[in-house]
C-alpha positions in Angstrom: 13.2 16.9 -0.7 13.8 13.9 1.5 12.7 10.7 -0.2 11.3 7.6 1.4 14.0 4.9 1.2 12.6 1.6 0.1 13.9 -1.9 0.5 12.3 -4.7 -1.6 12.0 -8.0 0.2 12.4 -10.6 -2.6 13.0 -10.4 -6.3 9.5 -11.4 -7.5 8.3 -10.5 -11.0 5.7 -8.0 -9.7 8.5 -6.1 -8.0 9.9 -5.2 -11.4 6.7 -3.2 -12.1 6.8 -1.5 -8.7 10.5 -0.7 -9.1 9.4 1.6 -11.9 6.5 2.9 -9.9 8.8 3.9 -7.0 11.1 5.6 -9.5 8.1 7.6 -11.0 6.6 8.4 -7.6 8.8 11.5 -7.2 9.3 11.0 -3.4 10.8 7.5 -3.2 14.1 5.8 -3.9 15.1 2.1 -3.6 18.2 1.6 -1.6 18.4 -2.2 -1.2 16.9 -5.4 -2.7 17.2 -8.6 -0.7 16.9 -12.2 -1.9 17.8 -15.5 -0.3 20.1 -15.9 -3.3 22.5 -12.9 -3.6 23.1 -13.6 -7.2 19.4 -13.3 -7.9 19.2 -10.0 -6.1 22.1 -8.7 -8.2 20.5 -9.9 -11.4 17.2 -8.3 -10.5 18.9 -4.9 -9.8 20.9 -5.1 -13.0 17.9 -5.8 -15.1 15.8 -3.0 -13.5 18.6 -0.5 -13.6 19.1 -1.2 -17.4 15.6 0.1 -18.2 14.6 2.3 -15.3 17.7 3.5 -13.5 17.9 5.2 -10.2 20.8 7.7 -9.9 22.5 5.4 -7.4 21.9 1.6 -7.9 20.4 -0.1 -4.9 22.5 -2.6 -2.9 22.0 -6.3 -3.4 21.6 -8.2 -0.1 21.7 -11.9 0.4 19.2 -12.2 3.2 15.9 -10.6 4.4 17.2 -10.0 7.9 20.1 -7.9 6.5 17.6 -5.7 4.7 15.4 -5.2 7.8 18.5 -4.2 9.8 19.6 -1.7 7.2 19.7 1.9 8.6 19.1 3.4 5.1 15.7 1.6 4.6 12.6 3.4 5.9 10.0 1.2 4.3 9.7 -2.3 2.9 7.8 -3.5 -0.1 6.8 -7.2 0.5 6.1 -9.1 -2.7 6.8 -12.5 -1.2 4.3 -15.4 -1.8 1.3 -15.0 0.4 2.1 -18.1 2.5 5.4 -16.5 3.6 4.4 -12.9 4.2 3.1 -12.9 7.8 6.4 -13.4 9.7 8.3 -11.0 7.5 5.7 -8.3 7.8 5.8 -8.6 11.6 9.6 -8.6 11.6 9.7 -5.5 9.4 7.3 -3.7 11.7 9.5 -4.7 14.7 12.4 -3.3 12.9 10.6 0.0 12.6 10.0 -0.2 8.9 6.8 0.9 7.2 5.2 -1.9 5.2 3.5 -2.0 1.8 2.4 -5.6 1.4 1.2 -7.4 -1.8 -2.3 -8.9 -1.8 -3.8 -11.0 -0.6 -2.1 -9.9 2.6 -2.2 -13.3 4.2 -3.8 -16.7 4.3 -5.9 -16.1 7.3 -7.8 -13.3 9.0 -5.9 -13.9 12.3 -2.6 -13.6 10.4 -3.5 -10.3 8.9 -4.7 -9.0 12.2 -1.3 -9.8 13.7 0.5 -8.0 10.9 -1.7 -4.9 11.3 -1.3 -4.9 15.1 2.5 -5.3 14.9 2.6 -2.2 12.6 0.3 -0.3 14.9 2.3 -1.1 18.0 5.5 0.2 16.3 3.8 3.3 14.8 4.6 2.3 11.2 2.3 2.5 8.3 0.7 -0.6 6.8 -1.0 -0.8 3.4 -1.9 -3.5 0.8 -0.8 -3.0 -2.8 -4.2 -2.5 -4.5 -3.2 0.1 -7.1 -6.6 1.0 -8.4 -7.4 2.5 -5.0 -5.0 5.3 -5.9 -6.4 6.0 -9.4 -8.0 9.4 -9.7 -10.8 7.7 -11.7 -12.2 6.5 -8.4 -12.7 10.1 -7.3 -14.8 10.7 -10.5 -16.7 7.4 -10.0 -17.6 8.4 -6.4 -18.8 11.8 -7.5 -21.1 10.3 -10.1 -22.3 7.5 -7.8 -23.1 10.0 -5.0 -24.8 12.7 -7.0 -28.2 11.0 -6.5 -29.3 11.3 -10.1 -26.8 9.7 -12.5 -27.1 6.2 -11.1 -29.3 6.6 -8.1 -29.6 4.1 -5.3 -27.1 1.3 -5.9 -28.7 -2.1 -6.4 -26.3 -4.5 -8.1 -22.6 -4.7 -9.0 -21.1 -7.5 -11.1 -17.4 -7.9 -12.0 -14.9 -10.2 -13.6 -11.1 -10.4 -13.3 -9.5 -13.3 -15.2 -6.6 -14.2 -17.4 -5.6 -17.4 -19.2 -2.5 -19.0 -17.5 0.2 -20.3 -19.8 0.4 -23.9 -20.8 2.6 -24.9 -17.8 1.0 -22.5 -15.4 -0.1 -25.2 -12.9 3.3 -26.8 -12.8 5.5 -23.6 -12.7 3.5 -20.7 -11.2 3.3 -20.2 -7.5 -0.3 -19.2 -7.8 -1.1 -22.9 -8.3 0.9 -23.9 -5.2 -1.3 -24.6 -2.2 1.5 -24.0 0.3 2.4 -20.6 -1.2 -1.0 -19.3 -2.5 -3.8 -21.4 -0.9 -6.5 -19.0 -2.0 -5.6 -19.4 -5.7 -7.5 -17.3 -8.1 -9.8 -16.0 -5.3 -6.9 -14.4 -3.5 -5.0 -13.3 -6.6 -7.9 -12.0 -8.6 -11.1 -12.1 -6.6 -9.5 -9.8 -4.0 -9.9 -6.9 -6.4 -13.6 -7.7 -7.0 -14.2 -7.9 -3.3 -12.4 -4.6 -2.7 -14.3 -2.8 -5.4 -17.6 -4.0 -3.9 -16.6 -2.8 -0.4 -15.5 0.5 -1.8 -18.8 1.0 -3.5 -20.6 0.3 -0.2 -18.4 2.8 1.7 -16.8 -0.1 3.5 -20.0 -1.6 4.8 -19.5 -5.3 5.4 -21.9 -7.8 3.6 -24.4 -9.6 5.8 -24.0 -12.8 3.8 -21.5 -14.3 1.4 -21.6 -17.3 -0.8 -18.7 -18.8 -2.7 -18.3 -21.6 -5.2 -15.1 -23.2 -6.6 -16.0 -23.9 -10.2 -12.7 -25.7 -11.0 -9.4 -26.3 -9.2 -5.8 -27.2 -9.7 -5.4 -30.6 -8.0 -2.4 -30.8 -5.7 -0.1 -33.8 -5.1 -1.7 -36.7 -3.3 -2.5 -35.7 0.3 -2.2 -31.9 -0.4 -5.0 -29.4 -0.8 -6.3 -28.2 -4.2 -6.1 -24.5 -5.3 -9.1 -22.7 -6.8 -8.5 -22.0 -10.5 -12.0 -20.7 -11.2 -14.3 -19.1 -8.6 -17.7 -17.4 -8.3 -18.7 -15.3 -5.4 -21.8 -13.5 -4.2 -22.0 -10.7 -1.5 -25.3 -9.6 -0.1 -25.5 -6.3 1.7 -28.3 -4.7 3.8 -31.0 -2.9 1.8 -31.1 -5.5 -1.0 -27.8 -4.5 -2.5 -25.8 -7.4 -4.0 -22.5 -8.0 -5.7 -21.4 -10.9 -7.9 -18.0 -11.7 -9.3 -16.2 -14.3 -11.3 -12.4 -14.8 -11.3 -10.3 -17.4 -13.1 -6.9 -18.5 -14.4 -8.7 -20.4 -17.2 -10.4 -17.6 -19.2 -9.0 -14.7 -21.2 -8.1 -11.3 -19.8 -11.3 -9.6 -18.5 -11.4 -7.0 -15.8 -14.7 -5.2 -16.1 -17.2 -4.0 -13.5 -20.9 -3.1 -14.0 -22.8 -1.0 -11.5 -26.6 -0.9 -11.7 -28.7 1.6 -9.8 -32.4 2.5 -9.7 -31.9 5.4 -12.2 -28.9 4.4 -14.3 -25.8 2.3 -14.8 -22.0 2.7 -14.8 -19.5 0.5 -16.5 -15.7 0.4 -16.0 -14.1 -1.8 -18.7 -10.7 -2.1 -17.0 -11.2 -1.4 -13.3 -8.0 -3.2 -12.1 -5.3 -2.4 -14.6 -6.3 0.5 -16.9 -5.5 0.1 -20.5 -2.7 2.3 -21.9 -4.2 5.7 -22.5 -7.5 5.1 -20.7 -6.6 5.6 -17.0 -9.7 7.7 -16.5 -12.3 6.2 -18.8 -15.6 4.7 -17.9 -19.2 4.6 -19.3 -22.1 6.4 -17.7 -25.5 5.3 -19.0 -23.8 4.2 -22.2 -21.9 7.4 -22.8 -18.1 7.3 -22.5 -16.5 9.6 -20.0 -12.9 10.4 -20.7 -10.0 12.5 -19.6 -6.4 12.8 -21.0 -4.3 9.8 -20.1 -2.1 10.0 -17.0 1.6 10.9 -17.3 4.1 8.2 -16.2 4.5 9.9 -12.8 0.7 10.0 -12.3 -0.2 6.4 -13.1 -2.0 4.5 -10.3 1.1 2.5 -9.5 3.2 5.6 -9.1 0.5 7.4 -7.1 0.2 4.4 -4.7 3.9 4.7 -3.8 3.7 8.5 -3.7 0.7 8.5 -1.4 2.4 6.0 0.9 5.6 8.0 1.1 3.6 11.2 1.8 1.7 9.5 4.6 4.9 8.1 6.1 6.5 11.5 6.0 3.6 13.0 7.9 4.3 11.0 11.0 0.5 10.2 11.2 -0.8 6.8 10.7 -3.6 6.3 8.1 -5.9 3.9 9.9 -8.2 3.4 6.9 -5.6 1.6 4.8 -5.1 -1.4 7.2 -8.9 -1.4 7.8 -9.6 -1.8 4.1 -7.0 -4.6 3.9 -8.5 -6.5 6.9 -12.1 -6.1 5.7 -11.1 -7.5 2.2 -9.3 -10.4 3.9 -12.3 -11.2 6.1 -14.7 -11.3 3.1 -12.3 -13.2 0.9 -11.7 -15.9 3.6 -15.4 -16.1 4.3 -16.1 -16.8 0.6 -13.3 -19.4 0.6 -14.4 -21.2 3.8 -18.0 -21.4 2.7 -17.3 -22.8 -0.8 -18.7 -26.0 -2.2 -17.5 -27.6 -5.4 -19.9 -27.2 -8.3 -21.7 -30.5 -9.0 -19.9 -32.4 -11.6 -21.7 -33.1 -14.9 -23.1 -36.6 -15.2 
């Protein structure tokens, strides 16, 4: 079987997780990793090979352009900081490489539209890296939600995705850097909440959004701040609404509650399933379970497997870039309409 040959653009921490996902996908192989620092690329490869080895170790490259020119790279995984992604996604498309881009895809709607259009012109696939979209649990949730009796007409969804950043998070983590991650916790965490709400509504766009920065990481004098705690509300036609909270300041929570006219559904770990609970959720208070997924069938591995299968088909999946663009539109609308919460007096 011919495998999709991946190149990784940058040696970010999230790329280590997705190295393993590509290995377990069954139809992908990493052939090259590029970093602006050749030594860092070599160190990254050595560390990943030590725990999750490919039969042939990928090459270390000392520049992104070298990777995009490589004839043995069919697709590029882009985990670069959000503020740097747009030009490299466009260049990857122009080089004829399929693109799987980390989220949020960009800092602006116009930038993401340019990425998607570049991929469309070159007939290469674009997708954002939202793993839970490839979890079989979503298929089970959809069946329950659409059966007309278990939950009934959807009315309300609430969700939270948060984690507590380490002591020096603001000083050392790029997610607190306004130049690299201007959307802060909204882009990093709220993206998943927005995506889940859009999926629930069969990709219907909300008619109204309201966002509020609850707290922020202050930048250096003369530079923007970054949201560290955010609350958002989406209002859809028919009286359906969605609320979410995301934060770098509270402990790990990643739940979603769905309320309908006849019942309710709760997913305690909708973004990153707990080990052994890839398929669990609660329907009207009763737990619904299936055996845990094997390593090759985790949502991360399935994401790369599905992408490679689509690329091999020679047919573009137009839904994937549409999902990414709609999520970006809503996320940016929330951010642009924010007002700081009144300070306590």
